[in-house]
N, C-alpha and C positions, 0 to 999 in steps of 0.2 A: 328722477334721472340724476346720474352722477355728474357733479360739476367738475370741470377741468381744474387742475391745480394751477393757480397763477404763479407769478414769480415769487419765490420764497428765498430769503437770504438767511442761511443758517438753519440750525435745528428748530423744530417747533414742538409745542406741547401737544398732548392728546386733544385738548379742547380746541386749540387752533386748527389742528388737522381736521377735526370734525366740522369746524366752521368752513373749511375749504371743500367740504363735501366728501371727505374720506372717513368712512366709518371704521369702527374698531377692527372688524374682520379684515378689511382692506389694509389697515395699518400692519397687522400681524403678518399677512401673507405677501404683501407687495412692497413694503417699505422697510427701512433699516432703523432698528432701535439703537440709539447711541448710549444713553444712560436712562435710568428709570423715568418714564414719563416724557421723554424727549426723543423725537424721531427726525430722520432725514426723509423728506417727502419729494424733493425735486429729483431730476434725472441727471444732474451733473455728477462728476466723479467725486467720490468721497474723499474729503480732505481731513487731515489730522486736526486742523483748526476747528472743525465742527464738533469734535469731541471736547475740545477745550471750551468752546462756547456753550456747549450743553452743560459742562461742569459749572460754569458761571451761572447759568440759568437755574440749575438745581440747588446751588448754594445760597447762603444768606444774601440779603439785598446789597450788602456792602462787599460782596466777595470779589477777590482779585486772584489771579493766577500766581502760584508760588512754587518754591522748591524745584523738583525735577521738571515739572511742567513749565515753569518760568524759564528754567535753563534751556529747555528745548525751544521755547518761543524766541529766545534771544539768539538762537543758533549755536548754543553750546553743546559740547560733547559730554554726555552724562549717561550712566546706565539706565536702561528703560525699567519702569516699574509696573507697567500695565494698568496704571491708574491716572486719573486727573487729580491734581492737587491744587487746592485753592486756600487762600487765607481769609480771615475775617477778624474784626474787632468785637463782634457781638458774641453772646453766649448761647445763641440758638443752636440746638443740636440738629444735625442733618445726617440721616443714614441712607445712603444711596450706594448700592454696589458699584465699585469702580471709581468712587469719589472719596477723596481724603480731605478733610477740613482741618486746617491748622488755625488755632486761635492765638492771636498776637496781643500782648499786653500793651504794646505801644505801636502807634501808627508807623509802618515802614515806609520807605521811599517807594512811591508808585509811579510808573511811567506807562505810556500807552504804546503798544506795539501791535500792528495790524488791527487797530481799532479795539483792542482788548486791554483792560487794566492788568498790569503785571508788576511784580516787584522788580526793582532795578537790578542791574548786573551785580553791583556791590552787595545789595541786600540778599540776592539769591545765593551768592558765594558764601555769605555768612550763614544763611539758613542751612545750606548743605554741608557746611563744615562739621556739623554734628552727626552727619549721616554717611559721609563719604570717607574713604581712606585718604591719607595724605597724597598718594599718587593720583587717585581719581580726582581729587580736588584741584591739584595742579594741572592735570589734563583739562579740566573744565576751565580754569583760569586762562591757560594758554589758548584754548579755543575761543574764549571771549576776546582775547587780545588780537586774534587774527583779523577781526573786523573793527577793532577799537584799540589802536596802538597805545593810547594813553591809559588803558585800563591797569596795567601793572604799576604805573606811577601813582594811581589813586588808591590802590589796595592798602598800602601801609596805614594811611589815614583812616580808611574805612574800617580796618580791622583793629586799629590801635586801642580803641576803647571798648572792644567787644568783651562781654562777660558771659558766663554760663557755659553750657555744653558746647563744645566745638570751638571755643575762643582760642585756645592754644593751637589747635590744628589750623585754624584760619590764619593766625599770625605766622605760623611756620610756613604754610603753603604760600602766603602772600610774598614771602621773600624769594620763592622759587619760581614764580610765574614770570614768563618771558614773552615778549612780543615777537612776531615773525616766525613762530614755530608752525610748520606747515601741516603737521598731522599728529594725531594722538600717539602713534607709535614713536615718533621722534621725541615727544614729551617723555614717554616712558623710558626710552633709551637714555636720554639725558639724565633723568632721575636715577636710573640704575647706576650711572657713573658717579653722580654727586653723592648719593646716599652710601656708596661704597667708600667715600672719603677721598676720592680722586679729584684733581682740579676740574673745575667746571669748564667745559669747552664753550666756545663762542657759537651762537646760533646763526645759521644761514650766512656763511662767509662767502662773499662774491670774489671770484677770480676774474681779473680784467685783462684784455689784450693790450697791445701797445697803443691802441687808439682810445682806450678807456671803455670799451664795450665789455659787458659781462659775457664771459665764455663758459663759465661753470659756476654753479652755486653748491657749496658744500653744506650738508645738513648740520654738522657739528665739526669744529676744528680747533686745533691748537696752532694758530697761525705762525707763531715764532718758531715752531719746530716742524712745520709742514706735515702735520699729522692730522688726517681727516677721519671722521667716523660717519659712515653712511648707513641709513636704514634702507634696505632693498625689499620692497613689497610689490614689485612690478612684474614679476616673472609669470605673466599670464599670456596664454596663447593669443588672445585678441589684441594684446599690446606688444607682441613679440618684436615687431619692427622698431618701435620706439625704444624698447628695452635694449635692443642690440646697438642702436645709435648711442644711447647713453653709456653703454659699456665701452664703446670706442672712444667717446669723449673722456671717460674716466681714465682709459689707458693713456690718452694724450696728456692729461694732468699728471699722471704718475711719471710720465716721461720728463716732466718739468721738476721732478724731485719730491713730489708729494707721496706720502705713505698712506694707504687706506686700510682701515679696519671696517669690514662690511658686516652688518648684522641683519638677520631675518627674524621673522616672528618667533621662531623657536628659541632664539637667543634671549628673548625677553620672558617667555612663558615656560620654557622647558629646560633650558641650559644656560641661565644667566652666569653661573660660576665660570663655565668654560669661556664665555664671552669676555668676562673681566680678566681672566688669565691671558687671553689673546691681546686685550688692550694693554695690559701692563707690560707684556713682552714687547709690544710695538712701541710703547713709550720709552722703554729702555733702549731700544734699537735706534731711536732718533736723538738720544742724549738727555731725555727727561729722567728725573729721579722721583718716581711715584712713591707716595707713602704706603705704609702697610694698610691693607684693606680693612675698613671698618666692618665688623661682622653684622652690624645693625641692618645692613641692606637686606639680609635674609628675611627680616620681618615684613618687608614690603614686596619682596619678589621670591616667595617660597617656591622651591623646586624639589 
């Protein structure tokens, strides 16, 4: 007689599934295989953490989550790889499809997140510096700083003594990470401006009314010149009402003497040069004297 499956927390091995009364045929037909030899056998909704836990179970005994997986576990924004990445200090070889094992020569800083061992945010930033572009690395750092405002201040110390692949990239990115950036696209827009050699705008500038209440928050701004840069990714039908309210509030701010340069996704991915031209023109119109554009921005934002 088939035994009912009791409460199971996380992925289980084939042997454990068999001990619960689930034979191999039932495993293949009725349950979800996460990584080789590890299965989800309960009826709850599949969670990404279960893949991560399966990766730990498949890895060496001292395995900890690292690199892209660690970044995701910390809530960071990082390109997906389709793999679970773990680190180890041992030399044991593990070959499992969907699992990447990184061998560390020195013990990294490990913290516990959601009950799983994972490299710290600083260590994860250093690890990914050898694999991410400068822009994607700053996007990651900004995303860490959204829930950890002290992260940018710790980065220079964390990256200062870094050696090997990615060390230069890590130190350069550390100088560009900012707290309070609200989205990856805002990070990319700011970097387009900075890498083009233009003055860095201030992040999340709050405009107050006479009583000190925040009436508008600017994505990026040159406060002394009342010039704002806004990223607009909200033009969706399901958010039409809110979008229209925001446009009316922006008009009110413009009535107070602010000049806006509005960017959309295409300005970052398809026409960055035209956006920079618009921004430079706006700078001149408010009395700024922008420098000649640094052509190096093209290496980071090809179009």
